[in-house]
VEXTORRO-873120 format. One record per residue: x, y, z of N, C-alpha, C in turn. Coordinates in steps of 0.001 Angstrom, whole numbers, plus 500000, padded with zeros to 6 digits. Layout:
REM VEXTORRO-873120
(rec (X, Y, Z), (X, Y, Z), (X, Y, Z))
...
END
This chain:
REM VEXTORRO-873120
(rec (200441, 880964, 807214), (199583, 879912, 807675), (200261, 878582, 807342))
(rec (200647, 877808, 808347), (201257, 876502, 808136), (200176, 875439, 808248))
(rec (199865, 874823, 807126), (198764, 873853, 807078), (199259, 872587, 806412))
(rec (200122, 871838, 807068), (200731, 870683, 806424), (199855, 869439, 806408))
(rec (198806, 869378, 807183), (197919, 868216, 807174), (196553, 868576, 806642))
(rec (195823, 867572, 806165), (194497, 867838, 805595), (193605, 868560, 806595))
(rec (193629, 868164, 807855), (192766, 868820, 808837), (193136, 870297, 808998))
(rec (194415, 870613, 808845), (194816, 872012, 808910), (194324, 872780, 807685))
(rec (194300, 872125, 806528), (193734, 872776, 805349), (192240, 873007, 805533))
(rec (191572, 872046, 806150), (190153, 872238, 806458), (189959, 873462, 807344))
(rec (190817, 873609, 808333), (190737, 874770, 809224), (191004, 876061, 808455))
(rec (191981, 876020, 807569), (192291, 877196, 806755), (191091, 877582, 805894))
(rec (190446, 876584, 805304), (189250, 876845, 804478), (188173, 877512, 805328))
(rec (187952, 876993, 806527), (186943, 877599, 807414), (187293, 879041, 807743))
(rec (188562, 879291, 808059), (188983, 880648, 808409), (188880, 881594, 807218))
(rec (189254, 881106, 806041), (189157, 881950, 804845), (187710, 882231, 804470))
(rec (186827, 881261, 804665), (185398, 881518, 804445), (184893, 882587, 805418))
(rec (185400, 882578, 806642), (185010, 883612, 807613), (185488, 884980, 807143))
(rec (186713, 885062, 806654), (187238, 886331, 806127), (186361, 886813, 804986))
(rec (186022, 885893, 804078), (185207, 886270, 802929), (183778, 886633, 803327))
(rec (183332, 886150, 804475), (182032, 886557, 804988), (182008, 888039, 805343))
(rec (183164, 888545, 805803), (183280, 889968, 806142), (183668, 890808, 804933))
(rec (184448, 890209, 804041), (184984, 890952, 802896), (184967, 890055, 801654))
(rec (183807, 889907, 801016), (183681, 888986, 799884), (184528, 889360, 798671))
(rec (185003, 890585, 798613), (185820, 891031, 797483), (187311, 890917, 797767))
(rec (187684, 890205, 798819), (189091, 890067, 799196), (189766, 889066, 798264))
(rec (190428, 889585, 797240), (191066, 888725, 796245), (192135, 887830, 796824))
(rec (192884, 888324, 797788), (193939, 887510, 798395), (193352, 886336, 799176))
(rec (192248, 886563, 799858), (191587, 885463, 800572), (191083, 884413, 799589))
(rec (190554, 884847, 798453), (190116, 883895, 797431), (191313, 883094, 796902))
(rec (192452, 883766, 796718), (193651, 883073, 796255), (194085, 882000, 797255))
(rec (194184, 882367, 798525), (194619, 881395, 799530), (193604, 880266, 799700))
(rec (192342, 880577, 799516), (191317, 879540, 799552), (191541, 878555, 798396))
(rec (191828, 879085, 797227), (192135, 878224, 796090), (193348, 877354, 796344))
(rec (194366, 877938, 796954), (195574, 877176, 797280), (195248, 876035, 798243))
(rec (194460, 876330, 799265), (194084, 875293, 800233), (193297, 874178, 799541))
(rec (192337, 874547, 798710), (191567, 873548, 797980), (192472, 872706, 797072))
(rec (193427, 873351, 796419), (194336, 872615, 795534), (195143, 871588, 796323))
(rec (195619, 871974, 797479), (196383, 871046, 798313), (195524, 869878, 798795))
(rec (194230, 870112, 798891), (193295, 869061, 799310), (192798, 868244, 798109))
(rec (193309, 868572, 796904), (192911, 867906, 795658), (191460, 868183, 795290))
(rec (190936, 869300, 795768), (189583, 869731, 795405), (189729, 870755, 794280))
(rec (190077, 870235, 793102), (190479, 871106, 792006), (189360, 871983, 791474))
(rec (188140, 871491, 791450), (187023, 872320, 790974), (186840, 873538, 791890))
(rec (186903, 873309, 793202), (186786, 874420, 794154), (187981, 875356, 794038))
(rec (189156, 874782, 793836), (190369, 875595, 793689), (190253, 876504, 792472))
(rec (189821, 875935, 791372), (189674, 876720, 790147), (188676, 877849, 790340))
(rec (187571, 877552, 790959), (186543, 878570, 791214), (187131, 879703, 792081))
(rec (187907, 879344, 793082), (188497, 880351, 793972), (189553, 881186, 793254))
(rec (190405, 880534, 792453), (191419, 881270, 791705), (190775, 882208, 790691))
(rec (189715, 881761, 790031), (189021, 882631, 789071), (188379, 883820, 789773))
(rec (187826, 883598, 790944), (187238, 884698, 791719), (188338, 885665, 792167))
(rec (189476, 885121, 792551), (190604, 885978, 792936), (191038, 886848, 791765))
(rec (191098, 886250, 790576), (191481, 887023, 789389), (190472, 888134, 789129))
(rec (189201, 887820, 789271), (188146, 888820, 789076), (188278, 889966, 790077))
(rec (188493, 889626, 791332), (188527, 890648, 792390), (189802, 891480, 792384))
(rec (190895, 890941, 791834), (192160, 891685, 791836), (192427, 892393, 790522))
(rec (191540, 892245, 789574), (191761, 892890, 788286), (192699, 892106, 787382))
(rec (192889, 890828, 787680), (193672, 889970, 786790), (195161, 889963, 787057))
(rec (195565, 889832, 788284), (196994, 889763, 788604), (197630, 888615, 787817))
(rec (198802, 888845, 787194), (199410, 887836, 786321), (199673, 886483, 786987))
(rec (200046, 886474, 788242), (200349, 885207, 788919), (199119, 884335, 789088))
(rec (197936, 884904, 788968), (196720, 884090, 789053), (196530, 883246, 787802))
(rec (196986, 883742, 786652), (196920, 882940, 785426), (197747, 881668, 785607))
(rec (198884, 881787, 786260), (199722, 880617, 786521), (199002, 879615, 787427))
(rec (198333, 880110, 788460), (197596, 879227, 789364), (196460, 878523, 788645))
(rec (195737, 879254, 787812), (194631, 878675, 787051), (195159, 877639, 786064))
(rec (196255, 877954, 785381), (196850, 877005, 784445), (197322, 875749, 785175))
(rec (197881, 875908, 786359), (198359, 874766, 787129), (197206, 873826, 787483))
(rec (196074, 874409, 787885), (194912, 873582, 788218), (194436, 872827, 786978))
(rec (194363, 873512, 785856), (193944, 872836, 784625), (194925, 871709, 784290))
(rec (196204, 871946, 784495), (197192, 870903, 784255), (197009, 869719, 785184))
(rec (196678, 869982, 786431), (196451, 868904, 787397), (195267, 868029, 787016))
(rec (194307, 868619, 786339), (193118, 867864, 785944), (193230, 867320, 784517))
(rec (194387, 867519, 783888), (194618, 866977, 782551), (194072, 867817, 781417))
(rec (193622, 869022, 781714), (193057, 869888, 780682), (194140, 870831, 780162))
(rec (195013, 870295, 779318), (196165, 871066, 778822), (195740, 872263, 777978))
(rec (194686, 872101, 777204), (194230, 873219, 776357), (193817, 874399, 777216))
(rec (193029, 874125, 778262), (192592, 875200, 779172), (193788, 875792, 779905))
(rec (194788, 874969, 780192), (195981, 875470, 780858), (196679, 876504, 779983))
(rec (196784, 876213, 778685), (197418, 877180, 777759), (196571, 878446, 777624))
(rec (195267, 878275, 777543), (194352, 879415, 777373), (194391, 880331, 778599))
(rec (194691, 879794, 779764), (194704, 880592, 780994), (195667, 881762, 780897))
(rec (196681, 881652, 780058), (197658, 882725, 779918), (197267, 883773, 778883))
(rec (196190, 883520, 778156), (195741, 884493, 777133), (194976, 885628, 777755))
END
């Protein structure tokens, strides 16, 4: 999915919400939704999506990195370190 402009990220969010409407446990869709939100600087939504992705995938290690990155973007260094625990 090439979404280089904000409006394209908005479209991606809409499409990913549609996917999640059919398959709410789709961890990969939650991950990509978090990525889209992060690119839009909607860090609270991104964090929520990454955490849901971690829950649905059983805690894939690369999700800890995404969660830590979001915490770092918001200046919460302590939470960023804890994300790897």
